[in-house]
N, C-alpha and C positions, 0 to 999 in steps of 0.2 A: 452349404447347401440347409444342415440342421438346424445352426445356426438364425440361417436370414427366416425357415421353417417358423425356429422358436419367436422370432420379433414379432415376424407378421401376426403369429395365433395370439398375443400379448397384446397388439393392439387389436384384433376384434371381439378377444375374450381376455382383459385385462385382470389377473391374480385381484383376487380384495385382501383387506389385512385381516385374519382370522379372531382381531379385538375391537376393532372399529367399524369394519368393515367396507374402509373408505378406497380405494381402486391404487393399489402400488405399481409403482412406473416400471419398465423395462431396465430389467438387472440387480434391482431392488430387492434385500431381502426378502422373505418368506411372510415377515410381520413390523411392520414402523418401528423400530429401536424403542418411540415414547409409550408404546404401546405394548409393549414387552416387560416393560417394569411396572405394569395393572394386572397382571399376572400372576400367581402364587402356587408350583409347585408342593408335593401334599408334602416332602419334608422326611428326615431322618426317622422323627422318635416318633411310630406307629403303632399300629397292632402284629402282635407276630403274627395270626391269622389271617384277618381281611386289608389289614394292612394302611385300616382307617387310624388319622393322625392323632396322638396320644398329650395333653399338657402333661401327665402325672410322667417323669420322665422312669420311676422308679416298678409302672403297672407293662405285662407280658401284654397283657387284653384287654380290649375294650368293652365294654357292659354286654352288647351285643353280642358277643364273643364268647364270653363266660357262661352265658345262657343258653346258649345254642350251637346244636350239634349241627355241623359244614359236612358236606358231602366234597368240596376242594381241600385243596391240602394248605396251599396260600394264595394271598390275592398281595396286585399291586395298581398303584392307580397314580400317573402322571401332573395332575392336578385338582387345586384342593376347588370345590364345585361354583363356588359363587364368586369366586375371581372370574372364570372361563361359562358362567351360565349362558350368557348371553349368543355366545360362541356356540355353543353347540346346539340352541335352542335352531340358528340360523344352520348349521349342519346337519341337521337333522330333519328342517322344512322350509329352509328357504335354497335348498338346493345348492347351496355353500360346500360342496363335495373336493375341494379345492383347498380346504383346511387343513385334511388330512396329512399333508405333506408336511403340513409347520407342527402340528400332532406327531407326526409321525418322528422328525426328526429330536424333538424332545423325546421323547419315550427313550432311544435311541440314548440321548443322552445322559439322563437321568434312572431310566431300567437297562440301557443295553450290556453291561458286564454281568447283572442277576438274568438277564434273560441268555445269556452264554451258559451262566453256570449251568442256569436249569438243564437247559442242553434238549429242550424239547423237539418231536417228533412232528409236531405239526401244530401249527396255528390255525383257531378253528373258530371263525365268531356266532355269535346268540345267531340265532334261526330267526327272521323276520316270518309270522301267516302272510301265506301267498298272497291274497287279493290284497291288506295292506303295504306287502311292496310295489304291486303293479299299482296298487294306488298312488303312493310319493316317488314312486319310481328306481329307487335304491333303498338296498338296508346299510343303515350306514356304519352300523360295524360291523359288514363285511369289509368296505370303500377303508374301513381304517385297520384292517384285518389285513389286507391288501398291503397298506401304507407301511406298514411297524413292520410284515412280516419283508418287504425288500428293504425295509429298513436295517434291520437286523439281521438280515439273510436263511431265514426257514423259512418254509416251503408251509402256503395256506391252503385248506382246504376246506370250501363253503355248502360242499354237498355230501357231509356224513351226515347229520343229523338236519331230521324239521320241523317245523312247526304244524303242529296238527289241526289245529285250531287257532282259532282267534281266541282271548280273553281281554276279562271287564282292565282298562288301564290302572296300572298298580296305587299310581297316585292319590284313587279314589278309595282304598284297602287299607286296612293295618298290616301287620304282618303275618301273623295267623290267617287273614283274609287271604293273601299275597299267598300263601302255601299251599294251600284249598283250590286260588285261580291257577295254577299250573301241577294241578295232577292230572296226568296225562297227554302234556300240554305236545310234549315233546319227541322223537322215536327218530333211533338211529336206523338209516336208511342204510349204509353200506355196509354187510357185515365181511366186504373182503381187506377190508383195511385194520392192520393191527398196529394201534400206535398202545408204548406202552407208560411215555411222557407227554401234555398235549398239555397248551396254554387258549383259553379261553378270551377272549375279543368283546367288550362291553363298551356300549359309553358311558354309563356312569352306573357306582355299584350304592344303593343303598341300603338292604337290610341283607343282600345277597337270595332271599328268596328264586329269580333266574338264573342265576350261578347257577344254584345248588341240583334246580329240578334238574338241569344242565347234567351238569357233572355227575345226578345221579346214573344219568342214563348210560354213559360213558365205566362209570364203574362196575353197573351191572356188564357190560362191555367188553369188561378185565382191565382196564385203563391203567395204571399203578400210580401212577404218580398227575395231580389235577389241580394248573397252576390259575390264576386266571390276570390278564392283564384290563385295564378300564382309564379311559377316557380321565372322568373324574369321579371324585368319592364326597360322599358327603360333610359334616361339621366334625369339627374339633370335640372330641368330648374328653 
């Protein structure tokens, strides 16, 4: 019965490849084989703080992390941004929520052992401002968090922290402007849940301003270790 139902659903609402967005045939993998070769994982030589790829293997930290004090302990990402930028755009703005299953599959492949070693009490998505989420229909970070939580067997908490005000689009601001833009933008909603270690989930890491703003609130809550996982991260440095 379940197989029959899945077949009918796949006919009515066919999955699409997260790279080319063409329809996937029933029973096909979550991505076309030809398209999987086009995406690039972050790799092993990364900043020991934010996880950004680094060309020079002798360096421990990227330029940003050398001069910036972060509230998070360690960051990881699944893909290099340029190889999945179109995919992320459709995931965020075109309703392609089914892409999250593929992203989670790769998160488990590349980061599964790391997530297990971190041993988090919870996975928490970066919240979206309520009015913006109503307009879009969903929070892509929450969709991604649920998929990764399911794949890696970690509980997901969506309502621990909320975004209390809308902010200027971050792409319009420099690093200092981003940090000022996010002051008092987040608020812990549930003080009854006590975590020692958490993993924050977001779609893209650029300067880390959003992750830091959320991590700062959890530090105030008494969380001892805060890591993050994002779908993609910026250019090699």
